C-alpha positions in Angstrom: -0.4 68.1 -0.4 -0.9 66.9 3.1 -0.2 69.2 6.1 2.4 68.4 8.6 1.1 67.8 12.0 2.4 70.6 14.4 4.6 69.8 17.2 3.9 71.4 20.6 6.9 73.4 22.2 9.3 71.9 19.7 11.6 73.0 16.9 13.3 71.0 14.2 17.0 71.5 13.6 18.1 70.5 10.0 21.2 68.5 9.6 23.6 68.1 6.6 24.1 64.9 4.6 27.0 63.9 6.8 25.0 64.0 10.2 26.4 67.3 11.5 24.5 70.5 12.2 24.6 73.2 9.7 26.9 75.9 11.1 24.9 79.0 10.4 21.7 77.6 11.5 23.3 76.0 14.5 24.6 79.4 15.7 21.2 80.9 15.2 19.6 78.1 17.2 22.1 78.4 20.1 21.6 82.2 20.3 17.8 81.9 20.2 17.9 79.2 22.8 19.5 81.5 25.3 17.1 84.4 24.6 13.8 82.5 24.1 13.8 80.6 27.4 11.1 82.3 29.5 11.9 83.9 32.9 11.8 81.4 35.7 12.4 78.5 33.4 15.7 76.9 34.3 17.7 74.2 32.5 16.0 71.6 34.6 12.8 72.3 32.5 14.5 71.4 29.3 15.3 68.1 27.8 17.2 67.4 24.7 16.8 63.9 23.2 18.6 62.2 20.3 17.9 58.8 19.0 20.1 58.7 16.0 20.2 60.4 12.6 17.3 58.4 11.3 14.8 59.5 14.0 12.5 62.5 13.2 13.2 64.0 16.6 16.8 64.5 16.3 17.9 67.8 17.7 14.4 68.6 19.0 14.1 70.4 22.3 11.1 69.4 24.3 10.0 71.8 27.1 8.0 70.2 29.9 6.3 71.6 33.0 8.4 73.1 35.7 9.0 70.9 38.7 10.8 71.9 42.0 11.5 75.3 43.6 13.6 78.1 42.3 15.8 78.0 45.3 16.5 74.3 44.9 16.4 73.5 41.2 16.5 70.0 39.9 19.7 69.0 38.0 19.0 69.3 34.4 19.0 66.1 32.3 20.3 66.9 28.8 21.0 64.3 26.2 22.3 65.9 23.0 23.8 64.3 20.0 27.6 64.0 19.8 27.8 66.9 17.5 25.5 69.3 19.4 27.3 68.5 22.6 30.6 69.2 21.1 29.3 72.5 19.8 27.8 73.5 23.0 30.9 72.5 25.0 33.1 75.0 22.8 30.5 77.7 22.8 31.8 80.0 25.6 34.0 80.1 28.6 31.0 80.5 30.8 29.6 77.0 29.9 30.9 73.9 31.8 30.0 70.4 30.5 30.8 67.8 33.0 30.9 64.1 32.1 27.6 62.4 32.2 25.5 65.4 31.2 25.5 69.0 30.1 25.3 71.5 32.9 25.6 75.2 32.3 27.1 77.4 35.1 28.6 80.8 35.3 32.1 80.9 36.4 32.8 82.9 39.6 35.5 85.5 39.6 39.0 85.1 41.0 39.3 84.0 44.6 41.8 86.0 46.7 43.0 84.3 49.8 43.6 87.1 52.5 46.1 86.7 55.3 44.9 85.5 58.4 43.8 88.6 60.5 44.6 88.5 64.3 41.4 88.3 66.2 40.9 91.5 68.2 38.4 89.8 70.4 41.0 87.4 71.7 43.2 90.3 72.6 40.5 92.1 74.5 39.6 88.9 76.3 43.3 88.6 77.4 43.3 92.2 78.6 40.1 91.5 80.6 41.6 88.3 82.1 44.7 90.1 83.3 42.7 93.1 84.6 40.4 90.6 86.5 43.4 88.7 87.9 45.1 91.9 89.1 41.9 93.3 90.6 41.3 90.1 92.6 44.8 90.1 94.0 44.6 93.8 95.0 41.2 93.4 96.5 42.3 90.4 98.5 45.3 92.4 99.8 43.1 95.3 100.8 40.7 93.2 102.6 43.6 91.3 104.5 45.1 94.7 105.6 41.7 95.9 106.8 41.2 92.7 108.8 44.8 92.7 110.2 45.8 89.5 108.6 48.0 90.8 105.8 51.2 92.7 105.9 52.0 96.1 104.2 55.1 97.9 103.1 55.4 101.2 105.0 57.7 104.1 104.4 57.5 105.9 107.7 59.1 109.2 106.5 57.1 109.4 103.4 53.8 108.5 105.1 54.3 111.1 107.6 54.9 113.8 104.9 51.7 112.6 103.1 49.6 112.9 106.3 51.0 116.4 107.0 50.1 117.5 103.4 46.5 116.1 103.7 46.1 118.0 107.0 47.4 121.2 105.6 45.1 120.9 102.6 42.1 120.8 104.9 43.3 123.9 106.8 44.0 125.9 103.7 40.6 124.9 102.4 39.1 126.5 105.5 41.0 129.7 105.2 39.9 129.8 101.5 36.3 129.4 102.6 36.6 132.2 105.2 38.3 134.6 102.8 35.6 134.0 100.2 33.0 134.8 102.9 34.9 137.9 103.8 35.2 139.0 100.2 31.4 138.5 99.7 30.5 140.5 102.8 33.0 143.3 101.9 31.5 143.5 98.4 28.0 144.0 99.9 29.4 146.6 102.4 31.2 148.6 99.6 28.2 148.5 97.4 26.0 149.8 100.2 28.5 152.6 101.0 28.5 153.6 97.3 24.7 153.8 97.2 24.7 155.7 100.5 27.2 158.2 99.2 25.1 158.7 96.2 22.0 159.3 98.3 24.0 161.9 100.4 25.2 163.6 97.3 21.7 163.9 96.0 20.3 165.4 99.3 23.2 167.8 99.4 22.0 169.3 96.2 18.3 169.5 97.2 18.7 170.6 100.9 20.5 173.9 100.9 20.3 174.2 104.7 22.2 170.9 105.1 24.3 171.1 102.0 27.7 170.9 103.8 26.6 168.1 106.2 25.3 165.9 103.4 28.3 166.7 101.3 30.8 165.6 104.0 29.0 162.4 104.4 28.8 161.8 100.8 32.5 162.3 100.3 33.3 160.0 103.3 31.1 157.2 102.0 32.6 157.5 98.5 36.1 157.4 100.0 35.3 154.4 101.9 33.8 152.8 98.9 36.9 153.4 96.9 39.2 152.1 99.6 36.9 149.0 99.9 37.3 148.3 96.2 41.0 148.4 96.6 40.9 146.1 99.6 38.4 143.8 97.9 40.9 143.5 95.0 43.7 142.6 97.3 41.5 139.9 99.0 40.3 138.4 95.7 44.0 138.2 94.5 44.8 136.4 97.8 41.9 134.1 97.2 42.8 133.3 93.6 46.4 132.4 94.6 45.4 130.1 97.6 42.8 128.5 95.4 45.4 127.7 92.8 47.7 126.3 95.5 45.2 124.2 97.1 43.0 122.9 94.1 45.7 122.6 91.6 49.2 122.3 93.0 48.4 120.3 96.2 45.6 118.3 94.3 48.1 117.3 91.6 50.6 116.1 94.2 47.8 114.1 96.1 46.9 112.5 92.6 50.5 111.2 92.5 50.1 110.0 96.1 47.0 107.9 95.0 49.0 106.4 92.2 51.7 105.6 94.7 49.4 103.9 97.0 47.8 101.9 94.2 51.3 100.8 93.2 52.1 99.9 96.9 48.9 97.7 97.1 49.8 95.9 93.9 53.5 95.4 95.1 52.3 94.0 98.4 49.7 91.7 96.7 52.2 90.2 94.3 54.8 90.0 97.1 52.2 88.0 99.3 51.5 85.8 96.3 55.2 85.0 95.7 55.7 84.3 99.5 52.7 81.8 99.5 54.2 80.0 96.5 57.7 79.9 98.1 56.2 78.2 101.2 54.5 75.5 99.2 56.3 72.4 97.6 58.6 72.8 94.6 57.9 70.4 91.8 57.5 70.5 88.0 54.1 72.1 88.2 54.8 74.9 90.8 58.3 75.9 89.5 56.9 77.7 86.4 54.3 79.4 88.6 57.0 80.5 91.0 59.1 81.9 88.2 56.2 83.8 86.6 55.3 85.1 90.1 58.8 86.3 90.6 58.8 88.2 87.2 55.5 89.9 88.1 56.7 90.8 91.6 59.8 92.3 90.1 57.8 94.4 87.6 55.6 95.8 90.3 58.4 96.4 92.7 60.1 98.6 90.1 56.8 100.5 89.6 56.4 101.0 93.3 60.0 102.3 93.7 59.3 104.8 90.8 56.2 106.1 92.2 57.7 106.5 95.6 60.6 108.4 94.2 58.0 110.6 92.2 56.1 111.4 95.3 59.2 112.3 97.2 60.3 114.8 94.5 56.8 116.4 94.3 56.5 116.8 98.0 59.8 118.6 98.1 59.0 121.0 95.3 55.5 121.4 96.7 56.9 122.6 100.1 59.2 125.1 98.4 56.4 126.5 96.2 54.0 126.7 99.1 56.3 128.7 101.3 57.1 131.1 98.6 53.4 131.5 97.5 52.0 131.9 101.0 54.7 134.2 102.1 53.8 136.7 99.5 50.1 136.3 100.0 50.1 136.6 103.7 52.2 139.8 103.4 49.7 141.2 100.9 46.7 140.3 103.0 48.1 141.8 106.2 49.3 145.1 104.7 45.9 145.6 102.8 43.8 144.9 105.9 45.9 147.1 108.1 46.0 150.0 105.6 42.3 149.9 105.0 41.2 149.9 108.7 43.7 152.5 109.7 42.5 154.8 106.9 45.8 154.9 105.2 44.8 155.2 101.6 48.3 155.9 100.4 49.6 152.7 102.0 46.6 150.8 100.5 47.3 151.8 97.1 51.0 151.2 97.5 50.3 147.6 98.5 48.4 146.9 95.3 51.3 148.4 93.3 53.9 146.3 95.1 52.1 143.1 94.2 51.1 144.4 90.7 47.4 144.2 91.3 45.2 146.0 88.7 41.7 146.9 89.8 38.7 147.1 87.4 37.0 150.4 87.6 33.4 149.9 88.8 30.7 150.7 86.4 32.9 150.5 83.4 32.4 147.7 80.9 35.2 146.1 79.0 36.1 148.0 75.8 34.6 146.8 72.5 36.7 145.1 69.8 36.5 148.3 67.8 38.1 150.3 70.7 40.9 147.7 71.1 41.9 148.0 67.5 
């Protein structure tokens, strides 16, 4: 019995007498075909040829050498028999067989069309454009005013009040610096008197012949140190109140003044722009610009009027608050200084009680959290 010649890289598929593939063997072939292809071997490497039912190569798959790159595979050329092609076409939902050839592809998932999202970059670009245009107009207005070419809106009464406020702020800051210097020097003097009193007291115990003299001086220095602590508390209270007035209350009003001045510059810039457009020709091109400039001018005019009203109100309340605060603090400062240098300890202590000033006892630390419970 003669041996059949082996066929390289081929397999025969038996067919039935009517020319169709046997179902069980065909399923096994299709399954083995998917799993037996080596990794890296695409469909472009496989060729299925069929020359009719009488040919000995019907249903034979011939594998040739791989050609082309993995990134750009060559389109497969598959020529199955009619029966095999129909079976492959109906095998699964993940196979697509276009006309003119068999090409296997995996279907992608469902495509969801999202709504068009507003581009945030365009919004930022528009904000930058508006800011640049506004900055250009304001800068041009400031330069024109400094050169004496441009006109500016001036509220004479309000401007006079703002100038007085700024001048008073400088004077109050000078008083604050001097009071802080006095407090520092007084603290050093009181500390020196306290140490001197301790030294006198020590010598009073060790020098029996000068016991009384050292004792008198020790008592005097300790009394002066005590009165100095009371005066120091009054001065520090005065400093804290004036500091709040100058660096918080007045500074807050001046911040509103700065906003008012910025609004005034913007108002004058857009007013000048509108005046220049009104002096020019009126045609189809300039009328929309004039209308837009009129709208912007009205917006900045309302902002300017609002800021001017805010500044007027704040200046009024600041004046009332300033008079009330400085009246009490100046009375405190005067009474404390007069009582200290006149040696009236009772009047000095009464002054602190009048203004509800509590002194911290020197040398006594704050109570611990256990003592506060």
